[in-house]
Structure formats: structure tokens, C-alpha cells
C-alpha positions as CSV (number, residue, x, y, z in Angstrom):
1,M,-13.6,0.0,19.6
2,L,-14.3,3.5,18.4
3,K,-15.9,3.9,15.0
4,R,-14.8,6.0,12.1
5,K,-16.7,7.5,9.1
6,L,-15.1,6.9,5.8
7,G,-15.1,10.4,4.3
8,N,-18.5,12.0,3.6
9,S,-20.2,8.7,2.8
10,G,-22.5,7.0,5.2
11,L,-20.1,4.1,5.7
12,V,-19.2,3.9,9.4
13,V,-16.8,1.1,10.5
14,S,-14.5,0.2,13.3
15,A,-11.3,2.4,13.5
16,L,-9.3,-0.7,12.6
17,G,-10.5,-3.3,10.1
18,L,-9.2,-6.8,9.3
19,G,-7.4,-7.6,6.1
20,C,-8.2,-11.2,5.3
21,M,-6.0,-11.9,2.2
22,G,-3.2,-13.6,4.0
23,M,-5.5,-16.2,5.5
24,S,-5.6,-18.0,2.2
25,F,-3.4,-16.2,-0.3
26,G,-0.2,-14.3,-1.0
27,L,1.7,-14.8,2.3
28,G,2.7,-18.4,2.2
29,P,0.5,-21.6,2.7
30,A,-3.2,-21.1,3.5
31,A,-4.1,-21.1,7.1
32,D,-6.4,-23.6,8.7
33,K,-10.0,-22.8,7.7
34,S,-11.6,-23.4,11.1
35,E,-9.0,-21.4,12.8
36,M,-9.5,-18.4,10.5
37,I,-13.3,-18.6,11.0
38,T,-12.6,-18.5,14.8
39,L,-10.2,-15.6,14.3
40,M,-12.7,-13.5,12.3
41,R,-15.5,-14.0,14.8
42,K,-13.1,-13.2,17.6
43,A,-12.2,-10.0,15.8
44,Y,-15.9,-9.0,15.8
45,E,-16.1,-9.8,19.5
46,L,-13.2,-7.4,20.0
47,G,-15.0,-4.6,18.1
48,V,-13.9,-5.1,14.5
49,T,-16.8,-4.5,12.1
50,F,-14.8,-4.0,8.8
51,F,-13.5,-7.0,6.9
52,D,-11.5,-6.9,3.6
53,T,-11.4,-9.6,0.9
54,A,-11.3,-9.9,-2.9
55,E,-12.3,-12.4,-5.6
56,V,-8.6,-12.6,-6.7
57,Y,-7.5,-13.9,-3.3
58,G,-7.2,-17.6,-3.9
59,P,-8.8,-16.9,-6.3
60,F,-12.3,-17.1,-4.8
61,V,-11.5,-19.1,-1.7
62,N,-10.9,-16.1,0.5
63,E,-14.4,-14.6,-0.3
64,E,-15.9,-18.0,0.5
65,L,-14.0,-18.2,3.8
66,V,-15.1,-14.7,4.8
67,G,-18.6,-15.4,3.7
68,E,-18.8,-18.5,5.9
69,A,-17.1,-16.9,8.9
70,L,-19.3,-13.8,8.9
71,A,-22.6,-15.3,7.9
72,P,-23.9,-15.3,11.6
73,L,-23.0,-11.6,11.7
74,K,-25.0,-10.4,8.7
75,G,-26.1,-6.8,9.2
76,K,-23.5,-6.3,12.0
77,V,-20.4,-6.0,9.9
78,A,-19.3,-4.4,6.6
79,I,-17.5,-6.5,4.0
80,A,-15.3,-5.0,1.3
81,T,-14.5,-6.9,-1.8
82,K,-13.0,-6.1,-5.2
83,F,-13.2,-6.6,-8.9
84,G,-10.9,-5.8,-11.8
85,F,-8.9,-9.0,-12.8
86,E,-9.5,-11.5,-15.5
87,L,-9.0,-14.9,-13.9
88,D,-8.4,-18.4,-15.2
89,P,-11.8,-19.6,-16.4
90,N,-10.8,-23.1,-15.3
91,G,-10.5,-22.0,-11.7
92,G,-6.7,-22.1,-11.6
93,P,-4.5,-19.4,-9.9
94,K,-3.4,-17.8,-13.1
95,F,-4.2,-14.1,-13.6
96,I,-4.8,-13.4,-17.3
97,G,-4.8,-9.6,-16.9
98,L,-7.0,-6.7,-15.9
99,N,-10.7,-6.5,-16.8
100,S,-12.9,-3.7,-15.6
101,R,-15.4,-3.8,-18.5
102,P,-18.9,-3.0,-17.2
103,E,-20.3,-6.4,-18.1
104,H,-17.5,-8.1,-16.3
105,I,-17.9,-5.9,-13.2
106,K,-21.6,-6.9,-13.0
107,K,-20.7,-10.6,-13.5
108,V,-18.1,-10.4,-10.7
109,A,-20.6,-8.7,-8.4
110,E,-23.2,-11.5,-8.8
111,A,-20.5,-14.2,-8.1
112,S,-19.1,-12.3,-5.0
113,L,-22.6,-11.9,-3.6
114,K,-23.0,-15.7,-3.6
115,R,-19.6,-16.4,-2.2
116,L,-20.0,-13.9,0.6
117,K,-23.5,-15.1,1.4
118,V,-25.0,-11.6,1.3
119,E,-27.7,-9.7,-0.5
120,V,-25.6,-6.6,-0.9
121,I,-21.8,-5.8,-1.1
122,D,-21.0,-3.1,1.4
123,L,-18.0,-1.7,-0.4
124,F,-17.0,-2.7,-3.9
125,Y,-13.5,-1.6,-5.0
126,Q,-11.9,-1.6,-8.4
127,H,-8.8,-3.6,-7.4
128,R,-6.5,-2.0,-10.0
129,V,-7.1,0.7,-12.6
130,D,-7.7,-0.8,-16.0
131,P,-6.1,1.5,-18.6
132,S,-8.2,0.0,-21.4
133,V,-11.5,0.9,-19.8
134,P,-12.5,4.6,-19.1
135,I,-12.9,5.1,-15.4
136,E,-16.2,6.8,-16.1
137,D,-17.5,3.5,-17.5
138,V,-16.3,1.7,-14.4
139,A,-18.0,4.2,-12.1
140,G,-21.1,4.0,-14.2
141,A,-21.2,0.2,-13.9
142,V,-20.9,0.4,-10.1
143,K,-23.5,3.1,-10.0
144,D,-25.9,0.8,-11.8
145,L,-25.2,-1.9,-9.1
146,I,-25.8,0.6,-6.4
147,Q,-29.2,1.6,-7.9
148,E,-30.1,-2.1,-8.2
149,G,-29.4,-2.6,-4.5
150,K,-26.5,-5.0,-5.0
151,V,-23.8,-2.6,-3.8
152,K,-23.8,0.1,-1.1
153,Y,-20.6,2.0,-1.6
154,F,-18.0,2.4,-4.4
155,G,-14.2,2.3,-3.8
156,L,-11.0,2.4,-5.7
157,S,-7.6,0.8,-5.0
158,E,-4.2,2.2,-5.9
159,A,-5.7,4.9,-8.1
160,G,-4.1,8.2,-9.0
161,A,-5.6,11.6,-8.2
162,N,-7.0,12.3,-11.7
163,T,-8.6,8.9,-11.8
164,I,-10.2,9.4,-8.4
165,R,-11.6,12.8,-9.5
166,K,-13.1,11.4,-12.8
167,A,-14.7,8.4,-11.0
168,H,-16.0,10.6,-8.2
169,S,-17.8,12.8,-10.7
170,I,-19.9,9.9,-12.0
171,Q,-20.4,7.9,-8.7
172,P,-19.2,9.3,-5.4
173,V,-16.2,7.3,-4.2
174,S,-16.5,6.4,-0.6
175,A,-13.0,5.0,0.0
176,L,-9.6,4.6,-1.6
177,Q,-7.5,1.6,-0.6
178,S,-3.8,2.0,-1.2
179,E,-0.6,1.0,0.6
180,Y,0.3,3.5,3.3
181,S,2.5,3.3,6.3
182,L,5.6,4.9,7.8
183,W,7.7,3.1,5.1
184,T,5.3,3.8,2.2
185,R,4.4,7.5,2.3
186,K,3.9,8.4,-1.3
187,P,0.1,9.0,-0.8
188,E,0.9,12.0,1.3
189,F,2.0,14.1,-1.6
190,E,-1.1,14.1,-3.8
191,I,-3.5,11.4,-2.8
192,I,-4.4,12.3,0.7
193,P,-5.0,16.0,-0.1
194,T,-7.3,14.9,-2.9
195,L,-9.2,12.6,-0.6
196,E,-9.6,15.3,1.9
197,E,-10.8,17.8,-0.7
198,L,-13.4,15.3,-2.1
199,G,-14.5,13.8,1.2
200,I,-13.3,10.3,0.5
201,G,-12.1,7.9,3.2
202,F,-8.7,6.2,3.1
203,V,-8.2,2.5,3.9
204,P,-4.4,1.8,4.1
205,F,-3.5,-1.8,3.3
206,S,-0.2,-3.3,4.5
207,P,-0.2,-0.8,7.3
208,L,2.5,-2.9,9.0
209,G,4.7,-3.1,5.9
210,K,3.7,-6.7,5.2
211,G,4.9,-7.6,8.6
212,F,8.2,-5.6,8.6
213,L,7.0,-2.9,11.0
214,T,6.2,-5.5,13.6
215,G,9.9,-6.1,14.2
216,A,9.4,-9.8,13.7
217,I,11.4,-9.8,10.4
218,N,15.2,-9.6,10.1
219,N,17.8,-10.2,7.5
220,Q,17.8,-13.9,8.4
221,S,14.0,-14.3,7.7
222,Q,13.0,-16.9,5.1
223,F,9.9,-16.6,3.0
224,A,8.0,-19.5,1.3
225,A,8.0,-19.6,-2.5
226,N,4.3,-18.6,-2.6
227,D,4.9,-15.7,-0.2
228,I,4.9,-12.5,-2.3
229,R,7.6,-11.1,-0.1
230,S,10.1,-13.6,-1.5
231,N,10.1,-11.5,-4.7
232,L,9.8,-8.0,-3.3
233,P,12.8,-5.7,-3.4
234,R,12.2,-4.4,0.1
235,F,12.5,-7.9,1.5
236,T,16.0,-8.7,0.3
237,K,18.5,-9.2,3.1
238,D,20.3,-5.9,2.4
239,A,17.1,-3.9,2.3
240,I,15.8,-5.4,5.5
241,E,19.0,-4.6,7.3
242,A,19.0,-1.0,6.0
243,N,15.4,-0.4,6.9
244,Q,15.8,-1.7,10.4
245,A,16.3,1.9,11.5
246,L,12.5,2.5,11.0
247,V,11.7,-0.4,13.3
248,D,14.2,0.9,15.9
249,L,12.3,4.2,15.8
250,L,9.0,2.6,16.4
251,S,10.5,0.4,19.2
252,T,11.6,3.6,21.0
253,Y,8.1,4.8,21.3
254,A,6.7,1.4,22.0
255,K,8.8,1.3,25.2
256,Q,7.6,4.8,26.2
257,K,3.9,3.9,25.5
258,N,4.0,0.4,27.0
259,G,3.1,-1.0,23.6
260,T,4.6,-2.8,20.6
261,T,6.2,-1.6,17.4
262,A,3.2,-2.8,15.5
263,Q,0.9,-0.8,17.8
264,I,2.9,2.4,17.3
265,A,2.9,2.0,13.5
266,L,-0.9,1.6,13.6
267,A,-1.4,4.4,16.1
268,W,0.7,6.7,13.9
269,L,-1.6,6.0,10.9
270,L,-4.8,6.5,13.0
271,A,-3.4,9.9,14.1
272,Q,-2.9,11.2,10.5
273,K,-6.6,11.7,9.7
274,P,-9.9,10.9,11.4
275,W,-11.1,9.2,8.2
276,I,-8.2,6.8,7.9
277,V,-9.1,3.1,8.7
278,P,-6.1,0.7,8.5
279,I,-6.7,-2.9,7.7
280,P,-3.9,-5.0,9.2
281,G,-4.0,-8.7,8.4
282,T,-3.1,-11.6,10.6
283,T,-3.6,-15.3,11.0
284,K,-2.9,-15.3,14.7
285,I,-5.3,-14.4,17.5
286,H,-2.5,-12.9,19.7
287,R,-1.5,-10.6,16.8
288,L,-5.1,-9.7,16.3
289,I,-5.4,-8.7,19.9
290,E,-2.1,-6.8,19.7
291,N,-3.2,-4.9,16.6
292,I,-6.6,-3.9,18.1
293,G,-4.7,-2.6,21.1
294,A,-3.2,0.1,18.9
295,A,-6.6,1.9,19.0
296,R,-6.0,2.7,22.7
297,I,-2.6,4.4,22.1
298,E,-2.6,8.1,21.6
299,L,0.5,9.9,20.2
300,T,0.8,13.5,21.2
301,S,1.5,16.2,18.7
302,N,5.0,16.4,20.0
303,E,5.6,12.7,19.6
304,L,4.2,12.8,16.1
305,N,6.5,15.6,15.2
306,E,9.4,13.7,16.7
307,I,8.6,10.6,14.7
308,Q,8.2,12.7,11.5
309,T,11.6,14.4,12.1
310,V,13.5,11.1,12.6
311,A,11.6,9.1,9.9
312,S,12.2,11.8,7.3
313,K,15.9,11.2,7.7
314,I,15.6,7.4,7.1
315,N,16.1,6.6,3.4
316,I,14.0,3.5,2.8
317,Q,15.8,1.0,0.7
318,G,14.1,-1.1,-2.0
319,D,11.0,-0.6,-4.1
320,R,7.8,-1.8,-2.6
321,Y,6.9,-3.9,-5.7
322,T,8.7,-5.4,-8.7
323,E,8.6,-3.3,-11.8
324,A,5.8,-5.4,-13.3
325,M,3.6,-5.1,-10.2
326,E,4.2,-1.4,-10.0
327,K,2.9,-0.9,-13.5
328,M,-0.5,-2.2,-12.3
329,T,-0.9,0.7,-9.9
330,G,-2.1,4.1,-10.8
331,I,-0.4,6.2,-8.2
């Protein structure tokens, strides 16, 4: 797989990464551990060198899973993880709130290093902006960790343009991770121009709309109680039915390109900027192979313009998050 450079930083990774959250958290029951280890190693064999996790996924178990799976590949892959939440001290799944105090960041880094079985964290994101802690203090804490050799690169997630600028002035931000796809395009208005100006890479999460853009979800789909989609406005039956027009658009180009709707959705993202690296997640090897196949699909400028024209006329129904979840984003 071709490589991409995340902005002006020295971080070079595969054009498509692998989001590992759903292997153990957020999208229904956890998958089989041995199967997920096999899947991650298969991803590397197919050219993926960028893997995404976080302490909050589980909590903790996803970092442990990624650490075990990628231990034989130390030095050959880049692992991104995240800080920023206050978790149940008893190890339960409860999130107490946000916490990006410098002392907490450094404590999280030490714990993540152990779970990931590495000596340095390749990319350390602030998972969500903490309004109670100045972003300059957050950036300063990560800068200390970089100087100590415990972290290589600093990232932000779901941060607004002003926050990005303030953080970047203290410690260069290598990447921003936020939701971006054909059905979540808010970053185009202010975030992407800011990233381009500052030389920061962009790592879209949920590039397949939490599975919706694959075409595998319809208004009869059922989600487990521990699947976050069961509570999201865009995954009500009415919203799914209304938003089907976007899947139909992707399907049209999939037929023309001898690909799949998922591949067209990812190819569209890759075509937006050369410093965009989507991180689709999956628990199935056939889906992994399908996603990676998106890197071979090239959309012409005419095709991109056609997609833009049609997509701009589709009014996406349903908010991407609940009101409470949206308040935790800084965009």
C-alpha cells in the first residue's frame, strides 16, 4: 500500500489505517481475541502500518489487545492512542468525565506504554477537549513527554480551529482525528483549511459512517444494547431510510469502478487531500481486504465533481450524536 505523510510532521503511515475500537468496545459484543490478533497481523501483511486505539476503549482492554497483536511488529508499525477521560478507578466501564490535567496525561501515558508493550507512543491524541484545562497546558504536558522520549507525535481529536491553533503554538500538532465522510462533512468548512494552513494531517474516524456507507445497514437493521448506534439519531429507522440516497449514489460509482460502496466512500476521502489517512474499523478479514482495496480505486476529477453535485442535494437526516455526546466535541 502507498504511504502518506501526516502533514508536515515526520509521521509516515499507510494510506489507510485500521481503527481497532470496535474489536472490543462500542459496536456490540467484543470479538474473539485470537481472531482480532490474526486480523491485525493480516492487516500488516496487506500493507497497513497505522493502528488506532485508546485507553477508554474497554476501558483498557483494546490497548492490551493491540499491544499483544502488534508486539512482533515493533518498529514496523505506528500505534496511535488517546488520553483525556477520567475512568472508573475500580476498572469498571463507567466514564466519570473529562480529565486532561497535565499530571493525569503523564499517568495515562505510562499506563498506555505498558499495555501497548512499547517504549514510545507513536501518536498521542487528546481524545476530547477538556474545557476545564487550558489547551496550552495540555500541549505542554505532551511536549514534556516528547522530550522525555515517551511520545513521538502529538494529536487532537474533535477539536475546533481555535483550539488547534493554540495547541500548535506550544507543541506542533501532527494530526487531527475527527469524524469525516460523505455524510459528515462539517470539517470542510473551517477545520480542513486550518489543517492545510498549519501543515497538520487529518485522520478521519468513522469514514464509513459507522457501517452505514457500506450498504449493509437498512431500516430493518437491529443493534445490540451495547452498540452505540442503538442510541444515535442517524440510526433510527426513519433516518436510515432517508439517508439511503447517499448509499445509492456510492453504489452507482461502485458498479462503474468494479468496486463496492465502501471502497468508493474511502476512495472519495483519499481523493480530498494527500494528507488524509482514514481509519476504517472492522472485525472481519473479508471487510479488511475490501477496505484496503479502496486504495487502488482512483476517482477522476469529473467523477469527484459529479459526486459532489449529487451529494450536495442530499439532506442528511439525523444528528450524528446525541446532544450529550455532541457537547463533548469542540468542532
